[in-house]
N, C-alpha and C positions, 0 to 999 in steps of 0.2 A: 436118561436125561431128566434132570429135576424140572418140574413144571411150576411148582410154587416158588415164588421169589421172596426172600426176606427184604423188607423195605427199611429205610432209615427213619421210619415213623414209629415212635415209642409213646406209650401212654403210661399212666399210673392209676392203680386202683384206689378209689376214694371212698367206696362203700361196698359192703357185702351184706346179703340178706337172704332169707328163705321165706317163702309163703308156706305156712304150715298146713292150712286147710282152706282151699279156695271157696268152699261152701260157707265158711264163716266170714272171711274177709279177703280182699285182694291184697291188702297191705302186707309187706314183708317185714320180718323181724330182723334187726341188724345183727351182724356177726363180725367178729374180728378175723376169723378164719373160716374159709369155705372149703370143705373137703369134696373133691370131685371124683366120682366113680364113672364107669361106663354108663351107668343109669342116670347120671346127672348129679346135682348137689345133694349131699346127704341131708335128709330132713325136708327137702323141697317137695311139695305136693305135685309138681309137674314132672318129677323124676320118673324114670322107667325106660326100658328098652323099647316098649311100644306104648301107644296111647290111643284113645278113641278120637276119630277125626272130628274136627270142629269147623267153625265158620271160615278159618284160613284156607281150607281145602274143600269147601262145599261144592265147588264146580268139578271136583275130581272124584269125590266119594260121598255116599250117603252119610249123614251125621251119625257118629257112633261107630263107624267102621274101624276095626283095629288096624293101625298103620304103624310104621317105624316112627320113633319119637325124635323128630328134629327140633322139637320145642322144649328141650330140657331146661334151658336158661333164657332169661331176659337180661340183655346187656344194653346199657344206655350211656350217653355222654353227659357229664356234668355241665359242660358248656351249652349243649343243646337244651337241656332242661332249664338252664338259666335264661336262654333266649325265649323259650316258650313262656316261662313265667313273666318275663318283661312284656311280651306281647299280650299276655292276659291281664296285665296291670296288677300283678301280685308280686310280693317280695321274693318268693321262692316256691319251688315244688319239691317237697321232701322226697328223697328216693323211695322211702317206704310206701308212699301213696301210689307209686307206679307199679308196685309189685316187683321191683328190680331185684335181681340176684347180684349183679355187678354194675357199679358205676365207674366209668373210666374218665380221665381227663387227659388231654394232650393229643388226641387223634382227631385231625380236622375232618369236618363233615362226616362224622362217625356213622350216622345212619345210612350213608351212601356207600360204605365200603362194599366191594364186590361180593356177591354170594360165593361161597366156598373159600373165602379168605380164612386164614387161621390167626387166632390171637394166641401167641405163645408166651406164656408167663415165665418169669425168671426161675420159677421152681421146676419148669419143664412141662407143667400141665398145659393143655391146649384145648381151645374151644373153636369149633367150626361155625362160621356164619351160614345159617340156612337161608334166611332172607330178612328183609325189613319187617319190623313189627308195626302193624297199623295202629294209629292213634285212637284207641277205642273209647267208648263212652264210659266204661267202667272206671277208668282212671279219673275221668272228669267227675264222676260221682264221689270218688274218694276226696278229690280236691275240694269239691263243693262243701264237704263236711267242715273244712277248715277255712274256706273263703266263700261264704254264701253269695250267690249271684255271679260268681266268676268261673267256677269249676266246669260247668257244662260247655264252656267254649274251648275246652282243652283239645278236642279232636281237630278243630279248625286251626288252632295255633301250634299244634304239635305235628302237623303234616311234615314228613321228612325229617322229624326230630325225635322220633319215638324209639330209636335204637333198633336192635336186631334180636331175633330168636336164634338160638344155637344149640349145639350138642357137643358133648365131651368126646374128643378124639383120643386124648391121653390123660389119664387120671393123675391127680396130685392135689396139693393144697395151694390155695391162694390166700394171701393175707392183705389187709388194708395197707397201702403204701407200696405194694409190690409193683415192679415194672412189668410191662407187657410190650411185645413187639408185633407189629402187623406184617403178615406174610400174605401175598396176593397171587391169584392165578393170572394167566395171560389176559390182557385186556384187548378185546376186539368187539366190533359191532356186528351183530348177526343181521344180515340183509333182509331176513324174512319176518322180523319182529313187527 
């Protein structure tokens, strides 16, 4: 029995990028094509089958513990970035400033898609949603370089609008303009949460 259900919710890729070296900058460099392998996007510093644990899982593992890499990609919504920018009183938040690998448009409340959802691109490549990406201060610092006095408010205004972290389930290529379909797992509330 299939458990993941294809929805009638489709989006479109509007930006692709890679962060070459996080020690140098959080900003991503734009690409027209993103090649995905089981390790993540080719050229992305967050790629790899494993990674050292970070603040996202600090209550589960000591920092630096080698764990499986469910944070190969950062995927955001163009609409949610525009909302955050408007709330901050700036004209826009460039995708590069967020360290985005993929910006999508057309999927409502994108940051709230269920964990384990699949983004299946028309090329056949797919990305699994691990979980929501928290609105960190580092993006705010990048924005601050372009909008002094405004960027540091990003974490407040980007709450539930920061997109998701994910990992590659099926390799392939993604191009700007490509369509993507959302597939979701069963939706139910766990009584013990």
